[in-house]
C-alpha positions in Angstrom: -24.9 -6.0 58.2 -28.5 -4.5 57.3 -31.8 -4.5 59.4 -33.4 -7.3 57.1 -30.6 -9.9 57.9 -30.5 -9.0 61.6 -33.7 -9.4 61.7 -33.9 -13.1 61.0 -31.3 -13.8 63.4 -33.6 -12.1 66.4 -36.5 -13.9 64.8 -34.8 -17.5 65.1 -33.2 -16.8 68.6 -36.9 -15.4 69.5 -37.9 -18.9 70.7 -36.5 -20.0 74.1 -35.6 -23.2 73.3 -33.2 -22.1 70.2 -31.8 -19.3 72.4 -31.2 -22.0 75.1 -29.3 -23.9 72.4 -27.4 -21.2 71.0 -26.1 -19.9 74.2 -25.3 -23.8 75.1 -23.1 -23.8 72.0 -21.5 -20.4 72.8 -20.7 -21.7 76.3 -18.9 -24.7 74.5 -16.9 -23.3 71.9 -14.7 -24.1 70.7 -15.2 -27.7 70.7 -19.0 -27.6 70.3 -21.4 -30.5 71.3 -23.0 -33.3 69.5 -26.7 -33.4 69.0 -27.3 -36.2 71.8 -25.3 -34.0 74.2 -27.3 -31.3 73.5 -30.3 -32.8 73.7 -29.6 -34.3 77.2 -28.2 -31.0 78.7 -31.4 -29.2 77.6 -33.4 -32.3 78.6 -35.1 -32.3 74.7 -36.3 -35.0 72.8 -34.1 -35.6 69.6 -36.9 -34.7 67.2 -37.8 -31.6 68.7 -34.0 -30.8 69.0 -33.5 -31.7 65.2 -36.3 -28.9 64.2 -34.7 -26.3 66.2 -31.2 -27.3 65.1 -32.1 -26.9 61.6 -33.4 -23.6 62.2 -30.6 -22.3 63.9 -28.3 -23.7 61.2 -30.3 -22.1 58.2 -29.3 -18.6 59.7 -25.7 -19.5 59.8 -25.7 -18.8 63.7 -24.5 -22.5 63.8 -22.3 -24.7 61.9 -22.8 -28.5 61.6 -20.0 -31.1 61.3 -20.5 -34.8 60.3 -18.3 -37.0 62.8 -19.3 -40.5 61.6 -22.9 -41.3 62.5 -22.6 -37.9 65.0 -23.2 -34.5 64.2 -21.2 -31.9 66.2 -22.8 -28.2 66.2 -20.6 -25.4 66.8 -21.5 -21.4 67.3 -20.8 -19.2 64.6 -18.9 -16.8 66.8 -17.5 -14.2 64.1 -21.3 -13.9 62.8 -22.5 -13.5 66.6 -20.1 -10.8 67.0 -20.9 -9.1 63.7 -24.7 -9.0 65.3 -23.2 -7.6 68.5 -21.8 -5.2 66.4 -24.9 -4.2 64.5 -26.8 -3.6 67.8 -24.1 -1.2 69.3 -22.9 0.8 66.1 -25.1 3.7 66.7 -24.9 3.7 70.3 -23.8 6.6 71.7 -23.7 8.6 68.7 -21.4 5.9 67.0 -18.9 5.8 69.8 -19.6 2.2 71.4 -16.9 2.6 73.8 -18.9 5.0 75.6 -21.6 2.1 76.3 -19.3 0.7 79.2 -19.4 4.1 81.2 -23.0 4.3 80.3 -23.7 1.0 81.4 -22.3 1.4 84.5 -24.1 4.8 85.3 -27.5 3.3 84.3 -26.5 0.4 86.7 -26.3 3.0 89.7 -29.9 4.5 89.1 -33.3 3.3 90.9 -35.3 0.4 89.3 -35.7 2.0 86.0 -33.8 -0.9 84.2 -34.4 -3.5 86.8 -37.2 -5.1 85.4 -37.3 -6.5 82.0 -40.6 -6.6 79.9 -42.1 -9.9 81.5 -41.9 -8.4 85.0 -38.8 -10.6 85.9 -35.4 -9.1 87.5 -32.6 -9.0 85.0 
């Protein structure tokens, strides 16, 4: 995966609503959810949801299957793992398996990594 391609995924998921939609669909794999159920679970108006679903679908991160008058959405898990692989490919000098050990070590350090950029605890 190239940086430009990865950037489009991060751009579309930079919206908190789109990120919530994507995470909800990941949670409900492999069956996915119909649009009405997504709207209900996230308390979103259908017009707002439609706008966000279209943007995410355009990147390929989610897919759409028509089922009569309903639209069922599913997360594209293989593409999601490709994005994760892109993020971790250079981790620990190209040995991403070392990340688990590094993560455990960093978690034991003082607060350095406990605050997100918005000041909330992770």
